[in-house]
VMD Tcl script that draws the C-alpha trace (Angstrom):
set ca {
  {-0.08 0.57 0.11}
  {1.33 3.66 -0.90}
  {1.75 6.02 1.90}
  {-0.41 8.94 1.29}
  {1.66 12.08 0.99}
  {1.16 14.47 4.43}
  {2.11 18.19 3.75}
  {4.12 19.82 6.94}
  {1.39 21.82 7.65}
  {-1.21 19.20 8.20}
  {1.35 17.00 10.06}
  {1.67 19.63 12.64}
  {-2.07 20.14 13.27}
  {-2.54 15.94 12.98}
  {0.45 15.87 15.80}
  {-0.85 18.76 17.62}
  {-2.59 16.83 20.21}
  {0.67 14.74 20.82}
  {3.10 17.61 22.09}
  {0.69 17.91 24.97}
  {1.11 14.07 25.99}
  {4.71 14.93 25.69}
  {6.37 15.66 28.69}
  {8.02 19.42 28.80}
  {11.38 18.35 29.22}
  {11.50 15.80 26.37}
  {9.88 18.01 23.89}
  {12.54 20.78 25.06}
  {15.55 17.83 24.76}
  {16.35 18.37 21.03}
  {16.41 22.43 21.24}
  {20.36 23.02 19.70}
  {19.05 25.91 17.20}
  {19.65 29.38 17.87}
  {16.76 32.00 16.50}
  {18.87 32.83 13.93}
  {19.02 29.02 12.58}
  {15.40 28.61 10.56}
  {15.31 24.32 10.68}
  {14.08 22.94 7.87}
  {10.69 21.32 7.97}
  {11.68 17.77 7.68}
  {14.53 17.82 10.49}
  {11.70 18.59 12.77}
  {9.83 16.04 14.81}
  {5.93 15.78 14.25}
  {5.45 15.14 17.88}
  {7.76 17.69 19.68}
  {8.16 20.39 16.39}
  {11.54 20.18 18.09}
  {14.45 19.50 16.01}
  {15.13 15.60 15.77}
  {18.58 14.08 17.36}
  {17.77 10.63 17.12}
  {15.24 10.30 14.57}
  {13.56 6.64 13.93}
  {10.88 6.17 11.22}
  {7.47 4.15 11.46}
  {6.06 1.28 9.13}
  {3.91 4.17 8.01}
  {6.73 5.97 6.52}
  {6.59 9.12 8.80}
  {9.80 9.87 10.93}
  {10.05 10.67 14.47}
  {12.48 11.53 17.55}
  {12.53 8.30 19.23}
  {12.40 10.19 22.65}
  {9.20 11.56 21.81}
  {7.74 8.65 19.55}
  {8.42 6.81 22.43}
  {6.85 8.49 25.47}
  {3.73 8.52 23.01}
  {3.69 5.10 22.98}
  {4.10 4.13 26.12}
  {1.31 6.39 27.23}
  {-1.33 3.65 25.66}
  {-1.25 5.40 22.38}
  {-1.15 2.50 19.87}
  {-1.15 4.57 16.63}
  {1.55 6.72 14.52}
  {0.28 10.06 16.09}
  {-0.15 11.34 12.14}
  {-1.42 8.88 10.25}
  {-3.57 6.60 12.59}
  {-2.75 3.67 11.60}
  {-1.38 0.77 14.59}
  {1.92 1.40 15.40}
  {4.51 -0.62 18.16}
  {7.60 0.27 19.67}
  {9.31 -2.16 17.99}
  {8.73 -1.66 13.91}
  {10.17 1.59 15.07}
  {13.84 1.77 12.80}
  {16.83 4.44 13.10}
  {16.74 6.67 9.97}
  {20.59 6.95 9.62}
  {20.20 9.25 6.41}
  {18.41 11.85 7.87}
  {20.55 11.65 11.50}
  {23.45 12.92 9.30}
  {21.82 15.23 7.01}
  {20.73 17.08 10.73}
  {24.48 16.56 11.27}
  {25.43 18.30 8.77}
  {23.31 20.76 8.65}
  {24.38 21.33 12.51}
  {27.72 21.67 10.73}
  {27.11 24.05 8.45}
  {25.16 26.55 10.85}
  {27.89 26.77 13.32}
  {28.03 30.60 12.78}
  {24.81 30.62 14.87}
  {25.84 28.85 17.52}
  {23.96 25.42 16.24}
  {25.94 22.36 18.20}
  {26.21 19.04 16.33}
  {23.67 16.54 17.54}
  {25.81 13.52 18.67}
  {25.61 10.32 17.37}
  {22.90 8.55 19.82}
  {24.30 4.92 21.06}
  {22.76 1.59 20.26}
  {20.47 1.25 22.89}
  {19.86 -1.57 25.00}
  {17.79 -4.57 23.93}
  {15.43 -6.71 26.58}
  {17.96 -9.70 25.58}
  {21.38 -7.56 26.79}
  {19.38 -6.18 29.91}
  {18.46 -9.93 30.96}
  {22.14 -11.21 30.26}
  {23.15 -8.22 32.18}
  {21.55 -9.23 35.59}
  {21.32 -12.53 35.51}
  {25.44 -12.40 35.59}
  {25.42 -10.40 38.53}
  {22.89 -12.64 40.07}
  {25.37 -15.34 39.26}
  {28.21 -13.41 40.19}
  {26.81 -12.59 43.66}
  {25.82 -16.18 44.07}
  {29.59 -17.08 44.08}
  {30.81 -14.46 46.02}
  {32.82 -12.40 42.95}
  {32.09 -8.88 44.20}
  {34.60 -7.39 41.63}
  {32.86 -9.06 38.87}
  {29.17 -8.45 40.36}
  {30.50 -5.00 40.71}
  {31.81 -4.50 37.24}
  {28.48 -5.18 35.42}
  {26.39 -3.97 37.80}
  {28.08 -0.50 37.11}
  {27.47 -1.10 33.25}
  {24.30 -1.87 33.85}
  {23.79 2.30 35.88}
  {25.68 3.38 32.75}
  {22.96 2.33 30.48}
  {20.21 2.80 32.51}
  {21.57 7.05 33.27}
  {22.33 6.80 29.01}
  {18.80 7.32 28.00}
  {15.67 6.72 29.39}
  {14.62 4.81 27.04}
  {17.56 2.22 28.33}
  {16.52 2.96 31.61}
  {13.24 1.32 31.26}
  {14.43 -1.60 29.72}
  {16.41 -2.45 32.39}
  {13.58 -1.91 34.57}
  {11.29 -4.44 33.06}
  {14.40 -6.52 32.58}
  {14.13 -7.06 36.54}
  {17.03 -4.76 37.53}
  {15.79 -3.39 40.99}
  {15.44 -7.28 42.35}
  {18.93 -8.31 40.95}
  {20.59 -5.13 42.28}
  {18.58 -6.13 45.80}
  {19.43 -9.57 46.08}
  {23.10 -9.09 44.71}
  {23.52 -6.98 47.92}
  {21.38 -8.83 50.10}
  {24.10 -11.84 49.28}
  {27.23 -9.86 49.14}
  {26.22 -8.09 52.48}
  {26.24 -11.68 54.18}
  {29.90 -12.36 52.71}
  {32.92 -10.89 54.84}
  {33.40 -6.91 55.16}
  {36.44 -7.15 52.54}
  {37.23 -4.47 50.57}
  {35.80 -5.40 47.61}
  {32.53 -6.36 48.73}
  {32.06 -3.09 50.13}
  {32.61 -1.49 46.66}
  {30.35 -3.35 45.28}
  {27.76 -2.78 47.67}
  {28.55 0.87 46.87}
  {27.87 0.42 43.62}
  {24.73 -1.74 43.74}
  {23.29 1.32 45.98}
  {24.44 4.11 43.09}
  {22.91 1.60 40.34}
  {19.40 1.24 43.04}
  {18.72 5.36 42.73}
  {18.14 5.02 39.30}
  {15.86 1.88 38.93}
  {13.20 3.15 41.24}
  {10.63 1.90 42.96}
  {11.64 -1.01 44.60}
  {8.53 -3.54 45.08}
  {8.17 -5.42 48.36}
  {10.55 -8.49 47.15}
  {13.74 -5.82 46.84}
  {12.66 -3.99 49.92}
  {12.65 -6.96 51.83}
  {16.02 -7.58 50.50}
  {17.28 -5.23 51.82}
  {15.94 -4.52 55.06}
  {17.16 -8.38 55.98}
  {19.58 -8.08 58.84}
  {23.07 -8.15 56.76}
  {21.88 -5.76 54.40}
  {20.92 -3.29 56.88}
  {24.40 -3.46 59.08}
  {26.28 -3.08 55.20}
  {23.99 -0.03 54.45}
  {24.15 1.65 57.79}
  {28.30 1.08 58.23}
  {28.29 2.39 54.43}
  {25.84 5.67 55.54}
  {28.16 5.69 58.24}
  {31.65 6.13 56.85}
  {31.20 5.77 53.35}
  {32.17 8.46 50.90}
  {29.91 11.43 49.97}
  {28.33 10.26 47.52}
  {27.90 6.41 48.51}
  {26.56 8.21 51.83}
  {24.23 10.03 49.47}
  {22.87 7.24 47.38}
  {22.25 4.95 51.09}
  {19.99 7.35 52.43}
  {18.30 7.66 49.31}
  {17.68 3.83 49.44}
  {16.77 3.57 53.11}
  {13.97 6.60 52.40}
  {12.66 4.45 49.46}
  {12.09 1.52 51.94}
  {10.45 3.72 54.71}
  {8.59 5.66 52.73}
  {6.59 2.90 51.85}
  {5.19 2.16 54.80}
  {6.27 -1.29 54.94}
  {5.89 -2.76 58.46}
  {8.02 -5.30 58.16}
  {10.82 -3.55 57.08}
  {10.24 -0.53 59.34}
  {10.28 -2.58 61.95}
  {13.77 -4.04 60.85}
  {14.74 -0.71 60.60}
  {13.94 0.40 64.29}
  {15.90 -2.20 65.67}
  {19.22 -0.82 64.31}
  {20.63 1.62 66.85}
  {23.37 2.57 64.49}
  {20.55 3.53 61.91}
  {19.49 6.33 64.41}
  {22.68 7.67 64.78}
  {23.77 8.01 61.02}
  {20.37 9.74 60.38}
  {21.00 11.92 63.20}
  {24.97 12.61 62.14}
  {23.21 13.61 58.41}
  {20.96 16.31 59.77}
  {23.92 17.51 62.28}
  {26.75 17.24 59.48}
  {24.75 17.53 56.25}
  {26.72 16.28 53.03}
  {24.08 17.83 50.61}
  {20.95 18.91 50.32}
  {19.51 15.61 49.12}
  {20.85 13.66 51.58}
  {19.09 15.85 54.58}
  {15.69 15.32 53.46}
  {16.00 12.17 52.70}
  {17.18 11.28 56.64}
  {14.53 13.58 57.81}
  {11.77 11.28 55.79}
  {13.19 7.99 56.58}
  {13.24 9.57 60.66}
  {9.87 10.46 59.93}
  {8.48 7.13 58.70}
  {10.76 5.34 61.57}
  {8.66 8.07 64.54}
  {5.66 7.29 62.93}
  {5.90 3.23 63.10}
  {6.91 3.19 66.64}
  {6.45 6.91 68.34}
  {8.04 5.70 71.67}
  {11.27 3.87 70.76}
  {12.32 6.24 67.78}
  {11.62 9.16 69.31}
  {13.11 8.32 72.31}
  {16.20 7.14 70.28}
  {16.48 10.15 68.50}
  {15.45 13.06 71.39}
  {18.77 11.21 73.10}
  {20.78 12.10 70.07}
  {19.61 15.94 70.11}
  {17.62 15.44 67.33}
  {14.61 18.05 68.55}
  {17.55 20.50 68.74}
  {19.28 20.25 65.22}
  {15.79 20.34 63.98}
  {14.85 23.56 65.75}
  {17.76 25.10 64.67}
  {17.79 23.92 60.85}
  {14.42 25.25 60.77}
  {15.63 28.78 61.56}
  {17.70 28.47 57.11}
  {16.25 26.17 55.68}
  {14.67 26.01 52.45}
  {11.15 25.06 51.82}
  {11.21 21.08 51.28}
  {13.95 20.99 54.00}
  {11.64 23.31 56.33}
  {8.13 20.57 55.60}
  {10.22 17.70 56.54}
  {12.19 18.69 59.43}
  {8.64 20.59 60.97}
  {6.25 16.89 60.15}
  {9.42 15.32 62.04}
  {9.13 17.81 64.92}
  {5.51 17.43 65.09}
  {6.22 14.06 65.32}
  {8.57 13.16 68.00}
  {6.80 16.48 70.40}
  {4.15 13.59 70.78}
  {6.70 12.27 74.04}
  {6.87 14.34 76.77}
  {10.63 13.88 76.72}
  {11.08 15.72 73.17}
  {8.33 18.41 74.79}
  {10.96 19.16 77.75}
  {13.62 19.52 75.12}
  {11.61 21.80 73.05}
  {11.08 23.90 76.19}
  {14.34 24.13 76.94}
  {15.61 25.83 73.60}
  {15.16 29.08 73.42}
  {14.00 29.45 69.61}
  {11.80 26.57 69.62}
  {8.78 28.61 69.72}
  {10.07 31.14 67.93}
  {10.70 29.49 64.95}
  {7.39 27.92 64.78}
  {5.34 31.09 64.88}
  {8.09 32.22 62.07}
  {7.32 29.50 59.84}
  {3.18 29.68 60.22}
  {2.35 31.00 56.83}
  {5.53 31.56 55.57}
  {6.60 28.64 53.73}
  {3.28 26.38 52.61}
  {0.32 25.42 53.83}
  {2.11 21.87 54.49}
  {4.88 23.12 56.43}
  {2.09 25.17 58.59}
  {0.06 22.54 59.19}
  {3.00 20.93 61.19}
  {3.73 24.35 62.86}
  {0.61 24.97 63.82}
  {0.13 21.13 65.43}
  {3.52 21.75 67.13}
  {2.72 24.97 68.86}
  {-0.58 23.03 70.10}
  {1.18 20.01 71.16}
  {3.81 22.42 73.17}
  {1.25 24.63 74.80}
  {-1.04 22.59 75.48}
  {0.93 20.71 77.48}
  {3.21 23.22 79.24}
  {3.95 23.43 82.37}
  {2.04 25.31 85.18}
  {3.97 28.68 84.98}
  {2.46 29.01 81.26}
  {6.06 30.05 80.49}
  {5.75 28.48 76.97}
  {2.03 30.21 75.84}
  {3.32 33.24 77.05}
  {6.19 33.39 74.68}
  {4.08 31.92 71.79}
  {2.17 35.42 72.96}
  {5.02 37.45 72.55}
  {6.03 36.33 69.07}
  {3.29 37.49 67.63}
  {1.45 33.80 67.37}
  {-2.29 35.09 68.86}
  {-2.49 36.94 65.70}
  {-1.03 34.85 63.08}
  {-3.73 32.45 63.90}
  {-6.12 34.72 64.28}
  {-4.94 35.79 60.47}
  {-4.64 32.18 59.47}
  {-8.37 31.46 60.10}
  {-9.06 34.80 58.08}
  {-7.95 33.62 55.07}
  {-8.62 30.40 55.09}
  {-7.12 26.91 55.57}
  {-7.76 23.08 56.24}
  {-10.14 21.78 58.29}
  {-7.55 19.98 60.55}
  {-5.39 22.97 60.57}
  {-8.19 25.08 61.39}
  {-9.39 22.99 63.93}
  {-5.79 23.20 65.79}
  {-5.70 26.78 65.45}
  {-9.02 27.32 67.40}
  {-8.01 25.25 69.81}
  {-4.48 27.03 69.98}
  {-6.66 30.41 70.12}
  {-8.16 28.96 73.03}
  {-5.51 27.50 74.85}
  {-3.41 31.41 74.24}
  {-6.76 33.89 75.27}
  {-6.63 33.48 79.03}
  {-3.23 34.35 79.14}
  {-3.61 37.77 76.38}
  {-2.91 39.89 79.79}
  {0.73 39.50 79.27}
  {2.74 41.44 77.25}
  {2.45 41.02 73.30}
  {4.35 41.27 70.47}
  {4.52 41.07 66.94}
  {6.71 41.47 63.67}
  {4.12 43.49 61.32}
  {6.79 41.96 58.60}
  {5.71 38.85 59.24}
  {1.95 39.96 57.34}
  {3.59 41.70 54.69}
  {2.51 40.27 51.60}
  {-0.38 38.66 52.58}
  {-3.57 38.69 50.73}
  {-7.01 38.89 52.59}
  {-9.92 37.56 50.45}
  {-13.09 39.67 50.36}
  {-15.98 38.53 52.46}
}
mol new
graphics top color blue
foreach p $ca { graphics top sphere $p radius 0.5 }
foreach p [lrange $ca 0 end-1] q [lrange $ca 1 end] { graphics top cylinder $p $q radius 0.2 }
display resetview
């Protein structure tokens, strides 16, 4: 059958819906030309309308950029975006002629700042992916840490090379093979070769998230957790980040068996608190806070007590004094959760910045931060000593006025309920001197009533 000729404008109109289906990052990834360089129409992908970097041709005769058409097909579209005819991923054929013409055009337009499109590497196949992970598992079974580490490093490099490779490797069982290898090598003697291989596996696991239940429980086994915490405590900066990100992935799954196993590791509490006290990167700090939050939520008395003994309340208060939005939200979540215990509240009462910081973060970061800040203030004021020092301090830093304004501006039901209860607690103490930072309310808009 002869493929009908389709004009460039018709192709663009027919693919307009496809553009909205493709992530913005994919649509922008091919933009190499400045405004002065007029890219020929036949070099543009009909889906993204950007210059193609890895052109592939469908049986319908239409050429697309590989990233764009693969994302299109993965989103449940089984047809050619332009012609509407059935299309399967395996039917896409690399268009080397078009790719070479695009490269020649880039070289000819260097004066306009156009960079040459690199020759794409051959994508990893399903057979290659299976061979790699069968080799990883086999090397782990026989205890060959060096060979295992080399194959894991290759898998990680391929996965980071392109999103297509990452998806292909993940579908071939990357996470399960890596988790199995980690558990087998972790049970071996703690030799340098095993440690290097374990670090490589952790770095690769991050590439192939999410982890399923089987993977999580492999990593949460006793030998595996011991090895992971050892890397978290004594590894290089990059490997410590990978270790805590893997812990966050396991903890945030809310798998009770994994959380119970994690809560029995005293060294884990030390390592997490140390990451908050001595940050190695913003990503590691946030991952440590998320892990701590789920540990405390799972077993409040034990986990909160361990963290409080390690000075976590003081660390969180000082961290909140100068933290970005994401870190603030996570630190407030942990602080609010540990303040359920009397031991944590006593530490907060003794810290001069605790109440002022909580009041300051109310309404100035995000709705989530406000929810946790109000909840933490309520815990402190509701259980404060008879002298009422905490309530008086909250009034002095303007908490009462902020809560009134919060109710006027509107908030969700839980926050509204807690703010109202806190106002009732503070109201009888208002005879004492009050102070408020008017600058705290700049930029806040009151809704029309």
